[in-house]
VMD Tcl script that draws the C-alpha trace (Angstrom):
set ca {
  {1.03 1.60 -25.50}
  {0.01 2.01 -21.86}
  {3.68 2.22 -20.87}
  {4.25 4.96 -23.43}
  {1.31 6.93 -22.07}
  {2.60 6.40 -18.53}
  {6.07 7.63 -19.45}
  {4.57 10.63 -21.21}
  {2.55 11.44 -18.09}
  {5.65 11.33 -15.87}
  {7.57 13.60 -18.24}
  {4.64 16.03 -18.43}
  {4.36 16.09 -14.63}
  {8.07 16.84 -14.21}
  {7.81 19.57 -16.84}
  {4.85 21.15 -15.04}
  {6.74 20.94 -11.75}
  {9.75 22.74 -13.25}
  {7.54 25.40 -14.88}
  {5.73 26.21 -11.63}
  {9.02 26.28 -9.70}
  {10.58 28.94 -11.98}
  {7.43 31.03 -12.40}
  {4.62 30.97 -9.83}
  {6.71 29.79 -6.85}
  {10.02 31.36 -7.85}
  {10.01 34.07 -5.15}
  {8.98 32.07 -2.10}
  {11.37 29.21 -2.69}
  {8.89 26.69 -1.34}
  {8.94 24.72 -4.60}
  {12.47 23.93 -5.80}
  {13.15 22.78 -9.34}
  {13.52 19.04 -10.04}
  {17.22 19.62 -10.64}
  {17.66 21.23 -7.22}
  {15.86 18.33 -5.54}
  {17.99 15.72 -7.31}
  {21.15 17.69 -6.47}
  {20.10 17.81 -2.81}
  {19.46 14.05 -2.78}
  {22.87 13.43 -4.31}
  {24.50 15.68 -1.71}
  {22.77 13.85 1.16}
  {23.74 10.53 -0.36}
  {23.13 7.00 0.85}
  {24.54 7.80 4.28}
  {21.41 9.86 4.90}
  {18.77 8.05 2.85}
  {19.93 4.49 3.50}
  {19.20 4.22 7.24}
  {15.96 6.20 6.95}
  {14.65 4.14 4.03}
  {15.63 0.92 5.78}
  {13.83 1.85 8.99}
  {10.62 2.85 7.22}
  {10.64 -0.10 4.83}
  {11.20 -2.56 7.66}
  {8.13 -1.32 9.54}
  {6.05 -1.03 6.36}
  {6.85 -4.59 5.26}
  {6.02 -5.96 8.70}
  {2.73 -4.07 8.72}
  {2.00 -5.18 5.17}
  {2.49 -8.84 6.08}
  {0.59 -8.71 9.38}
  {-2.32 -6.64 8.08}
  {-2.82 -8.63 4.91}
  {-2.46 -11.97 6.68}
  {-5.14 -10.93 9.15}
  {-7.41 -9.62 6.38}
  {-7.15 -12.81 4.32}
  {-7.64 -14.92 7.44}
  {-10.78 -13.00 8.37}
  {-12.12 -13.31 4.81}
  {-11.67 -17.09 4.88}
  {-13.26 -17.29 8.33}
  {-16.26 -15.28 7.16}
  {-16.68 -17.62 4.21}
  {-16.63 -20.67 6.46}
  {-18.79 -19.06 9.16}
  {-21.16 -16.59 7.41}
  {-22.59 -15.42 10.74}
  {-19.36 -13.51 11.37}
  {-19.70 -11.36 8.27}
  {-21.50 -8.43 9.90}
  {-18.93 -8.12 12.69}
  {-15.98 -8.51 10.33}
  {-17.20 -5.92 7.85}
  {-18.02 -3.45 10.61}
  {-14.52 -3.79 12.04}
  {-13.06 -3.34 8.57}
  {-15.08 -0.17 7.96}
  {-14.06 1.21 11.35}
  {-10.38 0.51 10.64}
  {-10.75 2.34 7.32}
  {-12.73 5.34 8.56}
  {-10.89 6.15 11.78}
  {-8.06 8.63 11.00}
  {-4.61 7.24 11.73}
  {-3.61 10.50 13.40}
  {-6.50 10.05 15.83}
  {-5.64 6.53 16.98}
  {-1.88 6.84 16.52}
  {-1.23 8.62 19.84}
  {-3.29 6.00 21.68}
  {-1.31 3.17 20.10}
  {1.90 5.02 20.91}
  {0.95 5.26 24.58}
  {-0.12 1.60 24.76}
  {2.65 -0.07 22.76}
  {5.28 2.59 22.08}
  {8.31 2.42 19.83}
  {8.38 0.65 16.50}
  {5.23 -1.35 17.31}
  {3.19 1.81 16.68}
  {4.63 2.21 13.20}
  {3.98 -1.44 12.35}
  {0.45 -1.28 13.75}
  {-0.48 1.79 11.70}
  {1.00 0.20 8.57}
  {-1.03 -2.95 9.23}
  {-4.32 -1.16 9.84}
  {-3.79 0.86 6.63}
  {-3.97 -2.30 4.50}
  {-6.61 -4.32 6.35}
  {-9.79 -2.94 4.77}
  {-8.64 -3.01 1.14}
  {-7.35 -6.56 1.24}
  {-10.33 -7.88 3.22}
  {-12.84 -6.51 0.71}
  {-10.80 -7.78 -2.24}
  {-10.47 -11.23 -0.72}
  {-14.18 -11.45 0.15}
  {-15.25 -10.39 -3.33}
  {-12.85 -12.87 -4.87}
  {-13.94 -15.78 -2.70}
  {-17.56 -15.09 -3.59}
  {-16.84 -14.87 -7.32}
  {-16.19 -18.61 -7.60}
  {-17.98 -20.38 -10.43}
  {-21.25 -21.85 -9.20}
  {-20.98 -24.91 -11.44}
  {-17.58 -25.77 -10.00}
  {-18.91 -25.43 -6.47}
  {-21.84 -27.68 -7.30}
  {-19.46 -30.25 -8.74}
  {-17.48 -30.33 -5.49}
  {-20.74 -30.77 -3.57}
  {-21.81 -33.64 -5.82}
  {-18.59 -35.47 -5.01}
  {-19.24 -35.04 -1.31}
  {-17.02 -32.03 -0.65}
  {-17.90 -29.56 2.07}
  {-17.04 -25.92 2.66}
  {-13.35 -26.62 3.17}
  {-13.11 -28.60 -0.06}
  {-14.90 -25.86 -2.00}
  {-12.55 -23.29 -0.49}
  {-9.44 -25.32 -1.26}
  {-10.18 -26.39 -4.82}
  {-12.32 -23.57 -6.21}
  {-12.71 -20.43 -4.14}
  {-9.05 -19.79 -3.31}
  {-8.13 -19.85 -6.99}
  {-11.09 -17.66 -7.90}
  {-10.12 -15.17 -5.21}
  {-6.52 -14.64 -6.36}
  {-7.13 -11.82 -8.92}
  {-9.28 -9.72 -6.56}
  {-6.98 -10.39 -3.63}
  {-3.93 -9.27 -5.60}
  {-5.84 -6.17 -6.66}
  {-6.22 -5.32 -2.99}
  {-2.58 -6.17 -2.28}
  {-1.40 -3.79 -5.01}
  {-3.16 -0.91 -3.27}
  {-1.97 -2.14 0.12}
  {1.71 -1.77 -0.74}
  {1.68 2.06 -0.94}
  {-0.83 2.21 1.92}
  {1.51 0.31 4.23}
  {4.30 2.79 3.50}
  {1.96 5.71 4.20}
  {0.88 4.19 7.51}
  {4.50 3.67 8.54}
  {5.42 7.26 7.69}
  {2.47 8.60 9.69}
  {3.54 6.45 12.63}
  {7.02 7.95 12.45}
  {5.52 11.43 12.29}
  {4.04 10.81 15.72}
  {7.52 10.55 17.16}
  {7.41 6.82 17.83}
  {10.78 6.26 16.17}
  {14.11 8.04 16.01}
  {14.82 7.19 12.37}
  {12.83 6.89 9.17}
  {11.33 8.91 6.34}
  {8.60 10.36 8.57}
  {11.07 11.54 11.20}
  {13.38 13.01 8.59}
  {10.48 14.77 6.88}
  {9.38 16.34 10.15}
  {12.90 17.53 10.98}
  {13.56 18.92 7.51}
  {10.25 20.81 7.60}
  {11.04 22.32 10.98}
  {14.49 23.39 9.78}
  {13.03 24.67 6.48}
  {15.32 22.47 4.41}
  {13.14 22.68 1.32}
  {15.14 20.57 -1.18}
  {15.61 17.81 1.40}
  {11.90 17.82 2.23}
  {11.03 17.42 -1.43}
  {13.73 14.79 -1.84}
  {12.32 12.72 1.01}
  {8.81 13.04 -0.41}
  {10.10 12.00 -3.83}
  {11.91 9.00 -2.33}
  {8.74 7.95 -0.50}
  {6.73 8.23 -3.71}
  {9.25 6.16 -5.65}
  {9.30 3.43 -2.98}
  {5.48 3.34 -2.94}
  {5.40 3.03 -6.72}
  {7.98 0.24 -6.65}
  {5.93 -1.62 -4.06}
  {2.84 -1.36 -6.24}
  {4.80 -2.53 -9.30}
  {6.35 -5.46 -7.42}
  {2.98 -6.79 -6.26}
  {1.59 -6.28 -9.77}
  {4.49 -8.32 -11.17}
  {3.85 -11.14 -8.71}
  {0.15 -11.04 -9.61}
  {1.00 -11.30 -13.30}
  {3.09 -14.42 -12.62}
  {0.65 -16.08 -10.20}
  {-2.58 -15.29 -12.08}
  {-1.70 -15.34 -15.80}
  {-5.29 -16.24 -16.74}
  {-6.54 -13.01 -15.20}
  {-4.02 -10.93 -17.18}
  {-5.03 -12.58 -20.40}
  {-8.71 -11.89 -19.75}
  {-7.96 -8.25 -18.95}
  {-5.96 -7.86 -22.18}
  {-8.81 -9.41 -24.20}
  {-11.30 -6.98 -22.67}
  {-9.07 -4.00 -23.41}
  {-8.69 -5.17 -27.02}
  {-12.45 -5.30 -27.38}
}
mol new
graphics top color blue
foreach p $ca { graphics top sphere $p radius 0.5 }
foreach p [lrange $ca 0 end-1] q [lrange $ca 1 end] { graphics top cylinder $p $q radius 0.2 }
display resetview
């Protein structure tokens, strides 16, 4: 039923887009119809979209892996050494609150090139995954932790046998949000001129040249890729944590 509602929402959104394009925004031409956008994407073809998508996805995936690996590593370190929690959470909040456009030029000057795009993609996912991992690690069943302690297990044993498993649902929840965030960070990095190819660069050029259908086509492509990233991580989470999915379905039934 949720899929039906989701499909209905997409159809309704496309219908509203078409209606506004032929009525409210018909004179200015700033909002093309969905048909015009799709026709423009078909005219540009894979020769245009392929290299740009590949460049952005490459940086976004690298940032996704680096940022999430660092976030999960910090979460585990905080669990093993609780004294580091204040510093870790403060750094996470700073990484979340500081605008990417504010620190992007600094990173561009220091590192330059593709490293800027990867860095901004990584910092875009750090906060979400860190909080999800910390909440998950702390949600471990107290009785199971006590059982490990009774058998002589320490913090590492508790982490290995209980807390890592307990943390998987919350961690995957953060990773689902991180997938679109990494793509957004990469596009912003490309907007800063740190790369000569990618969705961000193409968006900037098409805006400057007032190529309206192409601008919308690039935005649509970015949205589709972000949605696919979210869906892919959700699929992996469903396979890795089937017990969590079953519990969520039971709650929804109630």
